[in-house]
C-alpha positions in Angstrom: 40.9 127.6 206.3 43.8 126.2 204.4 45.9 128.5 202.2 48.2 127.3 199.4 50.6 129.8 197.8 53.2 129.2 195.2 52.8 125.4 195.4 53.2 122.6 192.9 50.5 120.1 193.4 50.2 118.9 189.7 48.4 115.6 189.1 46.7 115.7 192.6 43.3 114.1 193.1 40.5 115.5 195.3 37.5 113.3 196.1 34.5 114.2 198.3 36.0 117.7 199.1 34.0 120.8 200.0 35.5 123.9 198.3 32.5 126.1 198.8 33.4 129.9 198.7 37.0 129.0 197.8 39.0 131.4 195.6 41.5 130.4 192.9 43.7 133.1 191.4 46.6 132.8 188.9 46.1 129.0 188.7 47.1 126.6 185.9 44.1 124.3 185.4 45.2 122.9 182.0 43.8 119.4 181.4 41.7 119.7 184.6 38.9 117.1 184.9 35.9 118.0 187.0 33.0 115.6 187.3 30.0 115.2 189.6 30.5 118.7 190.9 28.3 121.6 191.9 29.4 125.1 190.9 26.2 127.0 191.5 26.6 130.7 191.7 30.4 130.4 190.7 32.1 133.1 188.8 34.7 132.4 186.1 36.5 135.6 185.1 39.5 136.0 182.7 39.7 132.3 182.1 41.2 130.7 179.0 39.2 127.5 178.1 40.2 127.1 174.5 39.6 123.5 173.5 37.7 122.8 176.7 34.7 120.3 176.7 31.6 121.0 178.6 29.4 117.9 178.8 26.3 117.3 180.7 26.5 120.8 182.2 23.5 122.7 183.7 23.7 126.4 182.9 20.1 127.4 183.6 19.8 131.1 184.4 23.6 131.5 183.7 24.9 134.8 182.5 27.5 134.5 179.6 29.1 137.9 179.2 31.9 138.9 176.7 32.7 135.3 175.8 34.4 134.2 172.5 32.7 131.1 171.2 34.2 131.4 167.6 34.8 128.1 165.9 33.0 126.3 168.8 30.5 123.5 168.4 27.3 123.0 170.4 25.4 119.7 170.2 22.3 118.5 172.0 21.9 121.9 173.7 18.6 123.2 175.1 18.2 126.9 173.9 14.6 127.3 175.1 14.0 130.9 176.3 17.6 131.9 175.7 18.2 135.6 174.9 21.2 136.6 172.9 22.0 140.3 172.5 24.9 142.2 170.9 26.2 139.0 169.2 28.5 138.6 166.2 26.6 136.0 164.1 28.7 135.8 160.9 28.8 132.1 159.9 26.5 131.0 162.8 24.6 127.8 161.8 21.7 126.3 163.6 20.8 122.9 162.5 22.8 123.5 159.3 21.1 126.8 158.4 22.9 130.0 158.4 21.3 132.3 161.0 21.8 135.4 158.9 19.8 133.7 156.0 17.0 132.9 158.4 16.9 136.4 159.7 16.9 137.8 156.2 13.9 135.5 155.4 12.0 136.8 158.4 12.8 140.4 157.6 11.7 139.9 154.0 8.4 138.3 155.2 7.8 141.3 157.6 8.4 143.8 155.0 6.2 142.0 152.5 3.4 141.8 155.2 3.4 145.6 155.6 
């Protein structure tokens, strides 16, 4: 095991490195670039990712808990069988349609069917 503490290794490159079960705490990862990586069963907690880009990312069976996606944009996402609970949806648009309007239409159709 190698341990780094209070080190400046900015602009370093790591290639073909096994970091399985490694822990990072109090780390500045601004402008970090990660590609061709596996982070299965990883945990990201108390992480600021404002302005980050996630591209070609597999989040199957992921748990997203207490995350602020306000003013974010999702494009080309697969939302099959996704469950969203306890969500703030003000202004949420799916394919250009306000979700709140779609829910109101469904609620009205259900009320009319009764």
